[in-house]
BASEFI-387761 format. One record per residue: chain; x, y, z of N, C-alpha, C in turn; residue in three letters. Coordinates in steps of 0.05 Angstrom, whole numbers, always signed. Example, Ala and Ser with C-alpha at 12.3 -4.5 7.8 and 13.67 -1.06 7.14 Angstrom:
BASEFI-387761
<mol A, neast +264, nnorth -114, nup +156, caeast +246, canorth -90, caup +156, ceast +264, cnorth -66, cup +156, type ALA> $
<mol A, neast +257, nnorth -45, nup +142, caeast +273, canorth -21, caup +143, ceast +258, cnorth +1, cup +157, type SER> $
This chain:
BASEFI-387761
<mol A, neast -925, nnorth +1354, nup +1318, caeast -891, canorth +1345, caup +1306, ceast -878, cnorth +1355, cup +1282, type LEU> $
<mol A, neast -894, nnorth +1368, nup +1276, caeast -862, canorth +1391, caup +1257, ceast -859, cnorth +1404, cup +1269, type CYS> $
<mol A, neast -883, nnorth +1425, nup +1290, caeast -868, canorth +1452, caup +1296, ceast -850, cnorth +1444, cup +1311, type THR> $
<mol A, neast -859, nnorth +1420, nup +1324, caeast -832, canorth +1409, caup +1354, ceast -799, cnorth +1401, cup +1332, type LEU> $
<mol A, neast -808, nnorth +1394, nup +1320, caeast -770, canorth +1385, caup +1287, ceast -763, cnorth +1412, cup +1283, type CYS> $
<mol A, neast -779, nnorth +1432, nup +1279, caeast -775, canorth +1459, caup +1274, ceast -760, cnorth +1473, cup +1303, type ILE> $
<mol A, neast -777, nnorth +1476, nup +1318, caeast -762, canorth +1471, caup +1350, ceast -739, cnorth +1463, cup +1361, type LYS> $
<mol A, neast -733, nnorth +1437, nup +1358, caeast -713, canorth +1422, caup +1355, ceast -690, cnorth +1432, cup +1342, type ASP> $
<mol A, neast -703, nnorth +1427, nup +1314, caeast -667, canorth +1453, caup +1298, ceast -661, cnorth +1479, cup +1305, type TYR> $
<mol A, neast -677, nnorth +1485, nup +1318, caeast -680, canorth +1519, caup +1319, ceast -659, cnorth +1514, cup +1344, type PHE> $
<mol A, neast -662, nnorth +1503, nup +1365, caeast -654, canorth +1495, caup +1387, ceast -621, cnorth +1482, cup +1390, type LEU> $
<mol A, neast -625, nnorth +1458, nup +1363, caeast -596, canorth +1467, caup +1358, ceast -573, cnorth +1472, cup +1344, type ILE> $
<mol A, neast -599, nnorth +1485, nup +1325, caeast -572, canorth +1507, caup +1308, ceast -573, cnorth +1532, cup +1341, type TYR> $
<mol A, neast -577, nnorth +1547, nup +1360, caeast -572, canorth +1554, caup +1376, ceast -544, cnorth +1552, cup +1385, type LEU> $
<mol A, neast -550, nnorth +1524, nup +1398, caeast -529, canorth +1511, caup +1414, ceast -504, cnorth +1510, cup +1406, type ASN> $
<mol A, neast -508, nnorth +1518, nup +1369, caeast -486, canorth +1501, caup +1356, ceast -478, cnorth +1527, cup +1360, type ILE> $
<mol A, neast -491, nnorth +1555, nup +1342, caeast -471, canorth +1575, caup +1345, ceast -467, cnorth +1585, cup +1372, type THR> $
<mol A, neast -469, nnorth +1582, nup +1391, caeast -460, canorth +1594, caup +1418, ceast -433, cnorth +1579, cup +1423, type GLU> $
<mol A, neast -439, nnorth +1554, nup +1422, caeast -399, canorth +1545, caup +1412, ceast -383, cnorth +1548, cup +1405, type ILE> $
<mol A, neast -396, nnorth +1555, nup +1372, caeast -380, canorth +1580, caup +1354, ceast -370, cnorth +1596, cup +1356, type PHE> $
<mol A, neast -386, nnorth +1607, nup +1376, caeast -383, canorth +1637, caup +1382, ceast -362, cnorth +1638, cup +1411, type ILE> $
<mol A, neast -363, nnorth +1620, nup +1427, caeast -351, canorth +1604, caup +1449, ceast -317, cnorth +1610, cup +1439, type LYS> $
<mol A, neast -317, nnorth +1587, nup +1430, caeast -291, canorth +1583, caup +1402, ceast -272, cnorth +1596, cup +1398, type TYR> $
<mol A, neast -295, nnorth +1626, nup +1375, caeast -269, canorth +1645, caup +1367, ceast -271, cnorth +1666, cup +1386, type LYS> $
<mol A, neast -275, nnorth +1666, nup +1405, caeast -274, canorth +1694, caup +1435, ceast -256, cnorth +1677, cup +1439, type TYR> $
<mol A, neast -257, nnorth +1650, nup +1461, caeast -226, canorth +1638, caup +1469, ceast -198, cnorth +1638, cup +1454, type SER> $
<mol A, neast -208, nnorth +1631, nup +1432, caeast -190, canorth +1643, caup +1401, ceast -172, cnorth +1665, cup +1408, type GLU> $
<mol A, neast -178, nnorth +1678, nup +1413, caeast -175, canorth +1711, caup +1405, ceast -166, cnorth +1714, cup +1444, type MET> $
<mol A, neast -171, nnorth +1700, nup +1452, caeast -154, canorth +1707, caup +1479, ceast -132, cnorth +1681, cup +1491, type ASN> $
<mol A, neast -138, nnorth +1670, nup +1480, caeast -100, canorth +1661, caup +1462, ceast -89, cnorth +1670, cup +1448, type ARG> $
<mol A, neast -100, nnorth +1680, nup +1434, caeast -73, canorth +1702, caup +1417, ceast -65, cnorth +1730, cup +1435, type LEU> $
<mol A, neast -92, nnorth +1740, nup +1451, caeast -86, canorth +1764, caup +1471, ceast -61, cnorth +1753, cup +1493, type LEU> $
<mol A, neast -54, nnorth +1724, nup +1491, caeast -36, canorth +1717, caup +1514, ceast -16, cnorth +1719, cup +1494, type GLU> $
<mol A, neast -13, nnorth +1700, nup +1475, caeast +11, canorth +1699, caup +1466, ceast +27, cnorth +1723, cup +1450, type ASN> $
<mol A, neast +5, nnorth +1736, nup +1450, caeast +9, canorth +1774, caup +1437, ceast +34, cnorth +1783, cup +1464, type LEU> $
<mol A, neast +23, nnorth +1780, nup +1498, caeast +30, canorth +1787, caup +1509, ceast +65, cnorth +1778, cup +1526, type SER> $
<mol A, neast +61, nnorth +1754, nup +1514, caeast +90, canorth +1739, caup +1525, ceast +110, cnorth +1747, cup +1493, type SER> $
<mol A, neast +135, nnorth +1762, nup +1519, caeast +157, canorth +1761, caup +1499, ceast +178, cnorth +1737, cup +1483, type PRO> $
<mol A, neast +183, nnorth +1740, nup +1447, caeast +185, canorth +1726, caup +1426, ceast +219, cnorth +1724, cup +1433, type VAL> $
<mol A, neast +233, nnorth +1714, nup +1437, caeast +257, canorth +1698, caup +1424, ceast +275, cnorth +1708, cup +1405, type SER> $
<mol A, neast +294, nnorth +1704, nup +1397, caeast +312, canorth +1714, caup +1370, ceast +303, cnorth +1689, cup +1355, type GLN> $
<mol A, neast +306, nnorth +1668, nup +1365, caeast +296, canorth +1653, caup +1347, ceast +283, cnorth +1640, cup +1345, type LYS> $
<mol A, neast +263, nnorth +1648, nup +1366, caeast +242, canorth +1640, caup +1349, ceast +226, cnorth +1658, cup +1324, type GLU> $
<mol A, neast +236, nnorth +1694, nup +1330, caeast +239, canorth +1701, caup +1305, ceast +248, cnorth +1704, cup +1283, type LEU> $
<mol A, neast +279, nnorth +1681, nup +1284, caeast +283, canorth +1676, caup +1252, ceast +270, cnorth +1655, cup +1244, type GLN> $
<mol A, neast +260, nnorth +1636, nup +1258, caeast +249, canorth +1613, caup +1243, ceast +214, cnorth +1627, cup +1236, type ASN> $
<mol A, neast +202, nnorth +1640, nup +1236, caeast +181, canorth +1659, caup +1235, ceast +190, cnorth +1665, cup +1206, type ALA> $
<mol A, neast +208, nnorth +1683, nup +1208, caeast +221, canorth +1698, caup +1189, ceast +223, cnorth +1674, cup +1169, type GLU> $
<mol A, neast +243, nnorth +1649, nup +1173, caeast +246, canorth +1641, caup +1149, ceast +214, cnorth +1621, cup +1142, type ARG> $
<mol A, neast +212, nnorth +1613, nup +1164, caeast +180, canorth +1602, caup +1147, ceast +171, cnorth +1617, cup +1130, type LYS> $
<mol A, neast +164, nnorth +1647, nup +1133, caeast +152, canorth +1665, caup +1120, ceast +156, cnorth +1672, cup +1091, type PHE> $
<mol A, neast +187, nnorth +1674, nup +1091, caeast +192, canorth +1688, caup +1070, ceast +190, cnorth +1654, cup +1048, type MET> $
<mol A, neast +201, nnorth +1627, nup +1057, caeast +196, canorth +1601, caup +1043, ceast +173, cnorth +1606, cup +1026, type SER> $
<mol A, neast +152, nnorth +1603, nup +1046, caeast +133, canorth +1595, caup +1038, ceast +110, cnorth +1633, cup +1014, type ASN> $
<mol A, neast +122, nnorth +1656, nup +1013, caeast +117, canorth +1666, caup +1005, ceast +127, cnorth +1664, cup +981, type TYR> $
<mol A, neast +149, nnorth +1661, nup +982, caeast +171, canorth +1656, caup +946, ceast +151, cnorth +1628, cup +930, type GLU> $
<mol A, neast +144, nnorth +1609, nup +950, caeast +126, canorth +1579, caup +944, ceast +96, cnorth +1587, cup +936, type LYS> $
<mol A, neast +92, nnorth +1611, nup +946, caeast +61, canorth +1620, caup +934, ceast +49, cnorth +1598, cup +950, type ASP> $
<mol A, neast +55, nnorth +1594, nup +974, caeast +27, canorth +1582, caup +984, ceast +28, cnorth +1572, cup +1020, type SER> $
<mol A, neast +4, nnorth +1578, nup +1025, caeast +0, canorth +1583, caup +1044, ceast +8, cnorth +1611, cup +1055, type SER> $
<mol A, neast +16, nnorth +1619, nup +1049, caeast +37, canorth +1647, caup +1055, ceast +25, cnorth +1659, cup +1090, type TRP> $
<mol A, neast -8, nnorth +1650, nup +1082, caeast -17, canorth +1685, caup +1102, ceast -15, cnorth +1664, cup +1120, type ARG> $
<mol A, neast -19, nnorth +1639, nup +1126, caeast -10, canorth +1626, caup +1161, ceast +3, cnorth +1640, cup +1166, type ASN> $
<mol A, neast +28, nnorth +1636, nup +1151, caeast +59, canorth +1633, caup +1159, ceast +75, cnorth +1672, cup +1167, type ALA> $
<mol A, neast +57, nnorth +1680, nup +1149, caeast +51, canorth +1712, caup +1151, ceast +49, cnorth +1726, cup +1178, type ALA> $
<mol A, neast +26, nnorth +1710, nup +1179, caeast +9, canorth +1719, caup +1201, ceast +23, cnorth +1713, cup +1234, type PHE> $
<mol A, neast +31, nnorth +1687, nup +1234, caeast +54, canorth +1677, caup +1252, ceast +79, cnorth +1695, cup +1256, type GLU> $
<mol A, neast +94, nnorth +1711, nup +1232, caeast +106, canorth +1716, caup +1238, ceast +109, cnorth +1753, cup +1240, type TYR> $
<mol A, neast +78, nnorth +1767, nup +1239, caeast +84, canorth +1779, caup +1236, ceast +75, cnorth +1788, cup +1268, type ALA> $
<mol A, neast +51, nnorth +1761, nup +1280, caeast +51, canorth +1755, caup +1314, ceast +84, cnorth +1763, cup +1323, type CYS> $
<mol A, neast +99, nnorth +1736, nup +1314, caeast +120, canorth +1744, caup +1332, ceast +141, cnorth +1768, cup +1328, type CYS> $
<mol A, neast +132, nnorth +1791, nup +1310, caeast +138, canorth +1820, caup +1300, ceast +136, cnorth +1838, cup +1321, type LEU> $
<mol A, neast +109, nnorth +1839, nup +1326, caeast +91, canorth +1846, caup +1349, ceast +102, cnorth +1840, cup +1368, type LEU> $
<mol A, neast +111, nnorth +1821, nup +1380, caeast +117, canorth +1804, caup +1407, ceast +143, cnorth +1823, cup +1405, type ARG> $
<mol A, neast +167, nnorth +1836, nup +1388, caeast +202, canorth +1843, caup +1393, ceast +192, cnorth +1871, cup +1401, type SER> $
<mol A, neast +221, nnorth +1884, nup +1380, caeast +215, canorth +1911, caup +1390, ceast +194, cnorth +1925, cup +1382, type GLY> $
<mol A, neast +208, nnorth +1955, nup +1387, caeast +196, canorth +1979, caup +1368, ceast +191, cnorth +1976, cup +1343, type ALA> $
<mol A, neast +210, nnorth +1983, nup +1320, caeast +213, canorth +1971, caup +1296, ceast +204, cnorth +1954, cup +1287, type ALA> $
<mol A, neast +207, nnorth +1929, nup +1299, caeast +190, canorth +1910, caup +1296, ceast +167, cnorth +1911, cup +1291, type ASP> $
<mol A, neast +141, nnorth +1913, nup +1314, caeast +116, canorth +1927, caup +1320, ceast +110, cnorth +1937, cup +1287, type VAL> $
<mol A, neast +134, nnorth +1961, nup +1274, caeast +107, canorth +1972, caup +1258, ceast +113, cnorth +1949, cup +1229, type ARG> $
<mol A, neast +132, nnorth +1930, nup +1228, caeast +131, canorth +1917, caup +1207, ceast +108, cnorth +1892, cup +1211, type ASN> $
<mol A, neast +106, nnorth +1893, nup +1239, caeast +94, canorth +1874, caup +1242, ceast +59, cnorth +1886, cup +1226, type GLY> $
<mol A, neast +42, nnorth +1908, nup +1247, caeast +39, canorth +1922, caup +1224, ceast +27, cnorth +1923, cup +1209, type ILE> $
<mol A, neast +45, nnorth +1934, nup +1195, caeast +48, canorth +1931, caup +1166, ceast +36, cnorth +1909, cup +1145, type ARG> $
<mol A, neast +45, nnorth +1890, nup +1159, caeast +51, canorth +1849, caup +1154, ceast +24, cnorth +1844, cup +1151, type LEU> $
<mol A, neast +5, nnorth +1860, nup +1177, caeast -26, canorth +1853, caup +1182, ceast -40, cnorth +1862, cup +1160, type PHE> $
<mol A, neast -29, nnorth +1902, nup +1160, caeast -56, canorth +1905, caup +1134, ceast -45, cnorth +1890, cup +1111, type GLU> $
<mol A, neast -16, nnorth +1883, nup +1109, caeast -21, canorth +1879, caup +1079, ceast -41, cnorth +1852, cup +1078, type ASP> $
<mol A, neast -39, nnorth +1821, nup +1100, caeast -58, canorth +1806, caup +1104, ceast -86, cnorth +1820, cup +1097, type LEU> $
<mol A, neast -97, nnorth +1848, nup +1097, caeast -126, canorth +1844, caup +1102, ceast -126, cnorth +1859, cup +1076, type LEU> $
<mol A, neast -111, nnorth +1867, nup +1058, caeast -124, canorth +1863, caup +1043, ceast -115, cnorth +1849, cup +1023, type GLU> $
<mol A, neast -104, nnorth +1837, nup +1032, caeast -95, canorth +1803, caup +1016, ceast -126, cnorth +1786, cup +1017, type ALA> $
<mol A, neast -140, nnorth +1785, nup +1038, caeast -160, canorth +1774, caup +1043, ceast -181, cnorth +1787, cup +1048, type ASN> $
<mol A, neast -180, nnorth +1815, nup +1035, caeast -207, canorth +1826, caup +1026, ceast -203, cnorth +1820, cup +984, type ASP> $
<mol A, neast -192, nnorth +1822, nup +974, caeast -180, canorth +1803, caup +946, ceast -184, cnorth +1768, cup +935, type ASN> $
<mol A, neast -188, nnorth +1766, nup +950, caeast -179, canorth +1738, caup +956, ceast -208, cnorth +1723, cup +972, type ASP> $
<mol A, neast -227, nnorth +1708, nup +970, caeast -247, canorth +1682, caup +991, ceast -234, cnorth +1678, cup +1000, type ASP> $
<mol A, neast -207, nnorth +1671, nup +1006, caeast -204, canorth +1638, caup +1017, ceast -194, cnorth +1665, cup +1047, type VAL> $
<mol A, neast -203, nnorth +1645, nup +1071, caeast -202, canorth +1657, caup +1092, ceast -193, cnorth +1644, cup +1115, type ASP> $
<mol A, neast -168, nnorth +1637, nup +1118, caeast -150, canorth +1623, caup +1121, ceast -147, cnorth +1637, cup +1154, type GLU> $
<mol A, neast -134, nnorth +1662, nup +1155, caeast -136, canorth +1678, caup +1170, ceast -150, cnorth +1696, cup +1167, type VAL> $
<mol A, neast -170, nnorth +1699, nup +1190, caeast -195, canorth +1713, caup +1189, ceast -187, cnorth +1758, cup +1197, type THR> $
<mol A, neast -203, nnorth +1762, nup +1178, caeast -193, canorth +1791, caup +1180, ceast -194, cnorth +1804, cup +1222, type ASN> $
<mol A, neast -220, nnorth +1795, nup +1239, caeast -218, canorth +1815, caup +1261, ceast -192, cnorth +1798, cup +1268, type ASP> $
<mol A, neast -176, nnorth +1781, nup +1273, caeast -157, canorth +1771, caup +1289, ceast -135, cnorth +1795, cup +1275, type GLN> $
<mol A, neast -133, nnorth +1789, nup +1242, caeast -120, canorth +1808, caup +1243, ceast -119, cnorth +1840, cup +1250, type CYS> $
<mol A, neast -146, nnorth +1847, nup +1255, caeast -147, canorth +1883, caup +1271, ceast -140, cnorth +1873, cup +1292, type ILE> $
<mol A, neast -145, nnorth +1866, nup +1310, caeast -142, canorth +1851, caup +1331, ceast -109, cnorth +1846, cup +1338, type PHE> $
<mol A, neast -93, nnorth +1842, nup +1322, caeast -66, canorth +1847, caup +1325, ceast -54, cnorth +1875, cup +1323, type CYS> $
<mol A, neast -76, nnorth +1883, nup +1301, caeast -64, canorth +1906, caup +1299, ceast -74, cnorth +1932, cup +1321, type MET> $
<mol A, neast -94, nnorth +1927, nup +1338, caeast -96, canorth +1942, caup +1347, ceast -72, cnorth +1939, cup +1376, type ALA> $
<mol A, neast -78, nnorth +1926, nup +1383, caeast -47, canorth +1909, caup +1401, ceast -29, cnorth +1917, cup +1398, type PHE> $
<mol A, neast -18, nnorth +1922, nup +1367, caeast +5, canorth +1924, caup +1347, ceast +13, cnorth +1956, cup +1364, type GLY> $
<mol A, neast -8, nnorth +1976, nup +1353, caeast -4, canorth +1996, caup +1362, ceast -15, cnorth +2007, cup +1407, type TYR> $
<mol A, neast -28, nnorth +1991, nup +1414, caeast -14, canorth +2003, caup +1429, ceast +7, cnorth +1987, cup +1444, type TYR> $
<mol A, neast +21, nnorth +1973, nup +1433, caeast +50, canorth +1962, caup +1441, ceast +64, cnorth +1986, cup +1431, type ARG> $
<mol A, neast +64, nnorth +2005, nup +1416, caeast +83, canorth +2026, caup +1394, ceast +73, cnorth +2056, cup +1427, type ILE> $
<mol A, neast +52, nnorth +2047, nup +1434, caeast +47, canorth +2068, caup +1453, ceast +25, cnorth +2093, cup +1428, type GLU> $
<mol A, neast +10, nnorth +2077, nup +1414, caeast -3, canorth +2094, caup +1398, ceast -32, cnorth +2090, cup +1403, type GLU> $
<mol A, neast -50, nnorth +2104, nup +1426, caeast -71, canorth +2100, caup +1444, ceast -95, cnorth +2099, cup +1433, type TYR> $
<mol A, neast -83, nnorth +2130, nup +1417, caeast -114, canorth +2133, caup +1403, ceast -120, cnorth +2127, cup +1377, type ALA> $
<mol A, neast -97, nnorth +2101, nup +1374, caeast -106, canorth +2093, caup +1339, ceast -107, cnorth +2067, cup +1348, type THR> $
<mol A, neast -98, nnorth +2053, nup +1378, caeast -114, canorth +2030, caup +1378, ceast -134, cnorth +2032, cup +1397, type SER> $
<mol A, neast -145, nnorth +2041, nup +1409, caeast -173, canorth +2054, caup +1423, ceast -197, cnorth +2048, cup +1395, type LEU> $
<mol A, neast -177, nnorth +2071, nup +1376, caeast -204, canorth +2077, caup +1346, ceast -210, cnorth +2042, cup +1331, type ARG> $
<mol A, neast -199, nnorth +2038, nup +1337, caeast -191, canorth +2001, caup +1323, ceast -218, cnorth +1988, cup +1343, type ILE> $
<mol A, neast -201, nnorth +1995, nup +1360, caeast -209, canorth +1987, caup +1390, ceast -253, cnorth +1967, cup +1391, type ILE> $
<mol A, neast -252, nnorth +1995, nup +1388, caeast -282, canorth +2008, caup +1373, ceast -287, cnorth +1994, cup +1360, type LYS> $
<mol A, neast -281, nnorth +1996, nup +1335, caeast -292, canorth +1989, caup +1314, ceast -294, cnorth +1965, cup +1310, type GLY> $
<mol A, neast -284, nnorth +1942, nup +1326, caeast -284, canorth +1915, caup +1335, ceast -309, cnorth +1910, cup +1357, type LEU> $
<mol A, neast -305, nnorth +1927, nup +1366, caeast -333, canorth +1923, caup +1390, ceast -353, cnorth +1922, cup +1385, type LEU> $
<mol A, neast -353, nnorth +1938, nup +1355, caeast -390, canorth +1944, caup +1339, ceast -389, cnorth +1927, cup +1338, type GLU> $
<mol A, neast -370, nnorth +1901, nup +1329, caeast -381, canorth +1878, caup +1304, ceast -376, cnorth +1854, cup +1334, type VAL> $
<mol A, neast -368, nnorth +1844, nup +1354, caeast -376, canorth +1834, caup +1361, ceast -370, cnorth +1846, cup +1394, type LYS> $
<mol A, neast -386, nnorth +1853, nup +1404, caeast -393, canorth +1870, caup +1433, ceast -378, cnorth +1846, cup +1454, type PRO> $
<mol A, neast -382, nnorth +1820, nup +1459, caeast -379, canorth +1811, caup +1480, ceast -345, cnorth +1794, cup +1479, type HIS> $
<mol A, neast -327, nnorth +1798, nup +1463, caeast -300, canorth +1791, caup +1456, ceast -296, cnorth +1812, cup +1483, type CYS> $
<mol A, neast -282, nnorth +1782, nup +1497, caeast -273, canorth +1781, caup +1529, ceast -244, cnorth +1798, cup +1526, type LYS> $
<mol A, neast -227, nnorth +1769, nup +1493, caeast -197, canorth +1784, caup +1494, ceast -209, cnorth +1815, cup +1487, type ALA> $
<mol A, neast -212, nnorth +1827, nup +1468, caeast -228, canorth +1844, caup +1452, ceast -230, cnorth +1876, cup +1487, type THR> $
<mol A, neast -242, nnorth +1869, nup +1503, caeast -252, canorth +1883, caup +1520, ceast -220, cnorth +1889, cup +1548, type LEU> $
<mol A, neast -214, nnorth +1868, nup +1548, caeast -188, canorth +1869, caup +1558, ceast -166, cnorth +1883, cup +1557, type ASP> $
<mol A, neast -152, nnorth +1878, nup +1522, caeast -143, canorth +1907, caup +1507, ceast -151, cnorth +1923, cup +1514, type LEU> $
<mol A, neast -179, nnorth +1940, nup +1502, caeast -192, canorth +1967, caup +1518, ceast -189, cnorth +1978, cup +1541, type GLN> $
<mol A, neast -185, nnorth +1946, nup +1562, caeast -187, canorth +1964, caup +1594, ceast -160, cnorth +1970, cup +1588, type ARG> $
<mol A, neast -138, nnorth +1954, nup +1588, caeast -102, canorth +1965, caup +1570, ceast -109, cnorth +1984, cup +1561, type ARG> $
<mol A, neast -109, nnorth +1987, nup +1544, caeast -111, canorth +2017, caup +1533, ceast -114, cnorth +2052, cup +1550, type VAL> $
<mol A, neast -158, nnorth +2039, nup +1563, caeast -152, canorth +2063, caup +1572, ceast -131, cnorth +2065, cup +1597, type ASN> $
<mol A, neast -126, nnorth +2049, nup +1613, caeast -114, canorth +2044, caup +1641, ceast -87, cnorth +2065, cup +1625, type TYR> $
<mol A, neast -72, nnorth +2051, nup +1614, caeast -48, canorth +2073, caup +1597, ceast -53, cnorth +2097, cup +1597, type GLU> $
<mol A, neast -82, nnorth +2112, nup +1566, caeast -90, canorth +2126, caup +1577, ceast -92, cnorth +2149, cup +1597, type ILE> $
<mol A, neast -105, nnorth +2128, nup +1623, caeast -102, canorth +2152, caup +1649, ceast -86, cnorth +2163, cup +1658, type THR> $
<mol A, neast -61, nnorth +2146, nup +1659, caeast -40, canorth +2141, caup +1662, ceast -25, cnorth +2159, cup +1658, type LEU> $
<mol A, neast -24, nnorth +2149, nup +1627, caeast -6, canorth +2179, caup +1618, ceast -15, cnorth +2205, cup +1621, type ARG> $
<mol A, neast -47, nnorth +2216, nup +1634, caeast -55, canorth +2230, caup +1638, ceast -52, cnorth +2244, cup +1673, type ARG> $
<mol A, neast -53, nnorth +2220, nup +1695, caeast -47, canorth +2231, caup +1716, ceast -22, cnorth +2238, cup +1716, type ILE> $
<mol A, neast +3, nnorth +2218, nup +1700, caeast +39, canorth +2234, caup +1699, ceast +23, cnorth +2270, cup +1696, type LYS> $
<mol A, neast +16, nnorth +2262, nup +1670, caeast +15, canorth +2309, caup +1653, ceast +15, cnorth +2309, cup +1684, type SER> $
<mol A, neast -10, nnorth +2313, nup +1696, caeast -26, canorth +2327, caup +1714, ceast -15, cnorth +2328, cup +1735, type ALA> $
<mol A, neast +11, nnorth +2314, nup +1740, caeast +28, canorth +2307, caup +1766, ceast +59, cnorth +2341, cup +1752, type LEU> $
<mol A, neast +62, nnorth +2329, nup +1734, caeast +81, canorth +2349, caup +1727, ceast +83, cnorth +2376, cup +1714, type TRP> $
<mol A, neast +56, nnorth +2376, nup +1719, caeast +42, canorth +2412, caup +1705, ceast +47, cnorth +2423, cup +1742, type VAL> $
<mol A, neast +31, nnorth +2404, nup +1756, caeast +27, canorth +2421, caup +1773, ceast +61, cnorth +2416, cup +1793, type ALA> $
<mol A, neast +84, nnorth +2404, nup +1790, caeast +101, canorth +2403, caup +1798, ceast +115, cnorth +2423, cup +1786, type GLY> $
<mol A, neast +112, nnorth +2434, nup +1751, caeast +123, canorth +2463, caup +1752, ceast +115, cnorth +2488, cup +1758, type GLY> $
<mol A, neast +89, nnorth +2487, nup +1764, caeast +78, canorth +2510, caup +1780, ceast +88, cnorth +2512, cup +1807, type ILE> $
<mol A, neast +88, nnorth +2499, nup +1818, caeast +89, canorth +2489, caup +1850, ceast +123, cnorth +2505, cup +1850, type SER> $
<mol A, neast +146, nnorth +2492, nup +1837, caeast +175, canorth +2500, caup +1835, ceast +172, cnorth +2530, cup +1830, type ILE> $
<mol A, neast +154, nnorth +2537, nup +1811, caeast +151, canorth +2566, caup +1797, ceast +144, cnorth +2584, cup +1817, type GLY> $
<mol A, neast +124, nnorth +2572, nup +1827, caeast +108, canorth +2588, caup +1851, ceast +125, cnorth +2594, cup +1876, type MET> $
<mol A, neast +140, nnorth +2582, nup +1885, caeast +178, canorth +2561, caup +1911, ceast +186, cnorth +2597, cup +1892, type LEU> $
<mol A, neast +189, nnorth +2598, nup +1858, caeast +200, canorth +2611, caup +1863, ceast +207, cnorth +2641, cup +1861, type SER> $
<mol A, neast +190, nnorth +2648, nup +1857, caeast +164, canorth +2672, caup +1862, ceast +164, cnorth +2687, cup +1885, type VAL> $
<mol A, neast +162, nnorth +2667, nup +1909, caeast +159, canorth +2669, caup +1929, ceast +183, cnorth +2677, cup +1941, type ILE> $
<mol A, neast +213, nnorth +2663, nup +1938, caeast +241, canorth +2666, caup +1938, ceast +257, cnorth +2694, cup +1938, type ARG> $
<mol A, neast +238, nnorth +2706, nup +1900, caeast +249, canorth +2723, caup +1893, ceast +241, cnorth +2748, cup +1905, type TYR> $
<mol A, neast +212, nnorth +2744, nup +1911, caeast +206, canorth +2765, caup +1930, ceast +200, cnorth +2772, cup +1960, type LEU> $
<mol A, neast +211, nnorth +2754, nup +1972, caeast +217, canorth +2756, caup +1997, ceast +242, cnorth +2765, cup +1985, type ARG> $
<mol A, neast +244, nnorth +2788, nup +2020, caeast +270, canorth +2800, caup +2016, ceast +287, cnorth +2784, cup +2026, type PRO> $
């Protein structure tokens, strides 16, 4: 009877753990979808206003900072850099305090997406590989890794085509020069 109870509790624990993991992964997928959509100027201003008011009051500023940083990532290149800096500040604040309003993996994932947006693919890929060491089956992280690898491959192909085009133009000019 006792071993049956332990077995049942263990199975319940495994089911709860599986549900929690699915919830966290679906949360990251929603985050990726949200970050991929453009932001309106009004939404950006509202998020900034909310962040500033919460930061001055020192009440739940982490959630407001997270929302504002996500809006910055969905904006232009200069705003994306500010968003990345804000995520770095959030990570430092989470390290200093034990409050876990915004998880570190969400901030790190958003930083990787930000570096992807400003076309710093090597930095983004390095961050993604670190995330995948901790959570190897996170669908959103794997999807972002595929996007980054695709862009790196595309950039290499474009570079190779430019080099091949330059060589062919050079060869044609040499042939034309040598021909009487």
